[in-house]
N, C-alpha and C positions, 0 to 999 in steps of 0.2 A: 808302871802305870798304863802302858800301851798307848801313849799319846805323848805329842812334843809339846801340848798345850802348858804354858810355863805356870799359869795359876793353878793347874791339877797337879804339877809336878810338885810344885811348892808347898801343897798341903799333905804330901807323903815324905817331906823330909822328917829324919827322926831326929828332932832338934827341939830344945826348950824355947827356942826362939818362935814368935809366931810367923804365920804364913807370908805376912808382908814383907818380913826381913828375909826370908828365904827366897821369896820371888826376887829381891832385889840381888841377892847372891848370885841367881841364876842369870839375871840381867847382866850384871857385871862380868861374869863369867864370858857369855857370849859376846859381849862388846870390846872385852880387852884381851882374852886369853888366845895365845898364838898356837894355831894347830897346824903342823906340817903335814900337807896332804900325800907328799910323797913317802913319808914316814907312816902315816897310816895305810897307804897302799901297801908298803913291806909288811907291815904286821898283819893284814888280812891275808897276803899271798902266802905268808909263812903258817897260816892257820888253814891254809885249803887242805883238802883231803887228798887232792892230787895236785902235781906242780909241774908236769910236763904233758905234751900232747893235748894243749888246751884248745878248746873250741871257744872263741871271742865272740859274745853277742853284743852288739850296739843297737841302741836305741834311745828315743826321747820319752820324758814324762815332763807335762806342763800344767799349769794350772794360772789364775789370775786372782791376786788379792788387791782390792782397791785398784789403783793405777799400775800396779807393778805386775809385769809378766814374770813368771818364774817357769824357766824352761831349762830342763835338766839333760844334758847329752850325756849318756852313761855307757861305760864299757864294763860288762860283766864276763864272769867265768863259768861256763855251763857246768852244771854237775847234778845228775840225777833229778831233773825235774825242776831246778831252779838255777839261776845265775847268782853267783857271789858277787855283790857290787865291789869294783876295784878302782877304777878311775872315773871321773867325771870332769865335764865343763859346764859352768853356767853361761848359757847363751843369752846375751843381752837383747834379745828379739823375741817374736812370737813363733816365727816358722821355723823351719827345717836348719840343720848344720849344713855349712858348705864344705866344699873338698877339702880346703885348707884345714878347718876345724877338725876333720876327721882324721886328716893327715897327722896334725899335731898330736891328737890324742893317742894315736897308734905309735908314733915315734916316741911318745912318753913311756908307753908300755914297754917298748924295746929297750929303751935307756935304762929302765929299772930292772927288767926281767930277762931281755935278751929275746932274740927273733927265734931262736932255736926251741923254745918252749910253745910256739904257736903251730897248733895243728890246722887252724882254719879259723878264718873270719866269716859270720854269717849276720845278714842284715836284711831289712824289710824293702819294699820298692822306693821309699825315699830316699835311700842312700846309694845312689847310683849318679857318679858324675865323671866326666872325661879325666880331670887331674887325679881324682881318687882311685881309678881302676889304672889309671898309669902307675902310680905309686905303688899300687898292690902288685901288679905284673912286674915292675922294675926290681922290686924287692923279692919278688918270687915267692909271696905270701899267699897261700891257698885261700880262695873264698868262694862263698855261695850266696850271691845276692839275688833277690827277686826283682824282676823288672815288670813293667806294666804291659798288658796286652796289646796295645797299640804302639808299643816301643819300635822305632825302626832299627833294623839292623842290615849290614851290608854282607853280602854274600861274594867273597872274592872269586871264587871258583866259578860264578855265573855273572859276576860283574853288575850286579844289580842290588837295589835295596827294597826291603818288602817289611811288611809288619811282622814281629817275632812271632805272633800267634798263627800266622799261615804255615809255619812249620810243624805245627803240632794239630792242627785242625782235623786232619785226616785219620787220627789215631782213636780209638775207643775212649769214652769217658773214664778217668782214672787209671788209665795206661802210660805209665810213665817210661818217657825213653829220652836218650840223648842224641843230638844231632852230631853225626860223625864228623863233618866239614867244621874246620875252624872258621869264625865269622867276626866281623868288627861291630864293636858296640862302642858308640862314642869315639870312633877311630882307634879303639884298642882292640887287639886280637885275643879273643877269648873262645870259649864253648858255651854252647846252649843246651839245656835240658827242661823238660817240662811235661805238663800233661794238661788234658781238658778235664775241668771239674764239673760236678753235678751243678747246674746253674739253680740258683734260689731265687732268681729273677728271669725275666724274657731274656736277658742279656747274658751271652755265653762269657763264662770266665775261666781263665787259665792261670795255671802255676808255671811261670816260666823262671828259670834260674839261669844266672850267667855265671861263670867260674872260670879261674885261670887254667886249671888242669882238666884233663878228659874227665868227666863229671859222673863217673861211676857211683861215687859216695854222694852226690849232690842232694837226693832226696833225703837220705838219713841224716847228713849233717844239718841241712837247712831246716829239717822239722824240730831241730833243738833251738831255734832262734826264739820261739815263744818263751822259753824259760826266763829271759829277761823280764818279761811281763808279769811273771809270778813273783819276781824280786821286787817289782815296783808295786804290785798288789801287798806284799808283806811290809814294804815301807810304809804303805797308804793305810786303806781300811782295814786290812787283815791284821795290821802289827803296830804301827807306831804313828799313824795318822799325820804325816807330815803335811798333809794339804791343810791341815787345822792350825798351823803356825800363823801367827800374826806378824812375824818379822816382812820387811820389805827391802831391808839393807842386803844386796846380793852377797856380800862379804859373810855376813852374819848368817845367812841361811847355807851357805857353803859349810860354815862351821857345824851348824846343826846336821846337816847330812853326814859329814864324817862321823859324828857321834853316832848317829843312826846306822851307819855302816858297820861300826864296831859292834854295836848291840845285835845286829841282823846276825853277823857272823857267831857271835857268843852263843845267841839263841839256837842257831841250825848246829853247831858243834855240840850243844847241850842233848838237841834232839836225836842227834846220830848215835851219843851215848846211851840214850833212854832208850831208843828204838832196838840196841842190842840186847840189852837186858829185858824189856818187856815190849816185844813188837806191837806196832799200831795194828788195830784190827782192820781187816779187809772187808768191805762191804760187799752187797750182792754185785752189784754194778762193776765190782773189780778193782775200786778205786780206794785209797786208804780213808779211815773215818776222818783223820786229820793230818795236816801235812808235816814233816819232819822240823820244819820252822815252827809252827804253832805247837807242836809237842813241847820243844824246848822252852818256848816263850811263857806258856801256862805254867810250866813247872818253875822256872825262874821267878816271875811273878809271885807265885805261892811262897817260895821259900824266902824272898825279900820283903814280902808284905804281910805275912802272916806271923805275927809276934811267937806264936806256938812253936814255929818251926826254928826261931832263932837262938835259943838258949843252948840246945845241943847239937847245933850244926859247926861240925869241924871246917872252917871257913878255907883252910888251905886244902883239905882233902876236897871240898866243894869245888874250888877253883880249878883244881888239877885234872878234874874229868874234862876240861874243855883245852 
């Protein structure tokens, strides 16, 4: 149905009961059924196309319904233009996560899947903090995290503090370089790399990345951070419309997101399968006519909702493709 709105879902039930009865079934399920988030994460992980050398992207998506702030802090696994949603925390506030919330989420990943599968962690400018960077450094986890232009960094070899942007101001626009000396960011030793961007306004903008190791791969890995935004887009307007939920209880919203995660992975796996048989057309601008996820979603919706497809569908063969 490409929505999480309970009333619309109830109308799609293949049942002799009326839609009101189906609606109450959905409501009871969300209210009382127990979903183990670690078990769902293990299921998703074992369906991933690749399960080692993983780039983990972290980000938030949030909206407000009534007086309830719905703020989802998500960890996803980057894969060919999208991030598979794997673990998340419901933040009971409007703003950004703190260092401890990030540490807890990554520790949960390590507990379930091990540190050895992590290639790197990538994140945007709001995910910088002293304890967070200290945790990553102490555990020798590679990371590529963007910092703000005016972020102060300390240069031990010069014994002075400067704005990070000053280290890259003399280079040409879009000339990506890394600073060869080690610096301190929030008191933590790390490396910096970056470039000056084409300004869209009068204010000069920079892309500056802090990393645990010498950042020769900083630009390449950090560019994959945006793929978690494609995941959010699929969970929202391009796929399941999670923002349309009228749920306000945080625990019930968490259950709904777990169900959407399973649906997302199922659709993407179907999309991969279909793309191998009948590749998606490439438009003149060089991009696919539709995403792998959308390819799988529209096919799945057609199979499940079109009665003409159901009589001659071998359900076991259909499920086996995923």
